[in-house]
C-alpha positions, 0 to 999 in steps of 0.5 A: 898402230900396226897395218891390216893383214895383207892376206885379206882385203876385208877388215874385221868389221866387214866380217862382223855379220858372219861371227865375232869381231876382233877389237883392240882397247885403247887405255890411257894413263894420265899424270895427276897431281895427287900425293897418293896416286901419281897417275890414272888409267882409263879406257878411252876407245876401241878400234878394229884389231889389225894385229897378227891373229891371236896376239893379245900383247899391248903394242907399246905406247901409241901416243906419249907426251908429258902428261898422257900415254896411250896403249893399244891392247889387241885380242878381244873377240866380241860376239853377239848372243840372242839371250843378250838382245835386250841388253844390246837394245838398251845400248842401241836405243840410248842417247850415247851407245857405247862399249863396256870395257872390264879392266884391272890394275896389273903391276901398276898398269891398266889392263883390259880384261873383256869387252861387251856391248850389252848393258845387262852384262856390264851391270852383272860384271859391276854387281860382281865387283868388276871395274867397268868403264864405257867408251864411245861405240864406233859407227861401224860397230853400232850399225852391226849391233843395230842390225842384230837387235832388229833381227833378234830383239823382241820385247817381252809382253806385259805379263798378266799378274795373277792375284793371290786369293788372299788379296781378292778380298776377305769375306768377313762376318759382321761383328756387332 
C-alpha cells in the first residue's frame, strides 16, 4: 500500500466529521475449480485511501499467491446525507455493520464502481440490477456513521390511518 500524504498529519478518517471520507476498496480474485469460470472476484474490505489525491487507478496486486490475488482500488469519496439517515440507522443497528460495494466485471477484472453505507441505497442499486456485496465496516468508520445517525436520525412516528368511508360500515336495509 502507498504511504499517507506527508503534507498532512491528519488521516482521511480524522477529517470525516468535516465532509466526505476517502476510501479504497480491496477486491480479491480467487481461483476456483470450475470449467466455465476459472476464478471469482469479490470485494473483501475497505480502507482509508492514502493514494495521491484524485487517483482512482488500482495500485496493482497488493497480495498474490497461488490461488488468490488482491487489488486495491482507491478514489472513493463517501459522504453522508440526512435523507439517507434511516438507511444508515439500519446499518449501525444491525448485528454486523458493513459497507456496500457496487462493482462490475470489466475486461475480466472485478472493478468497484461505488461505496455506500446506507442499507436503503444498496437495496435501490440491487433493485436496479446492480451487483452489490457487503464488506465489514472498520471501527473508525462505524464511529463516524454512528455519530451522524445520533445527530440526524429521527424515526418516523406511526401515522394514524384514515379509514375510507366505504370501510366504516354499511347501513343496509333489513330485507325480509
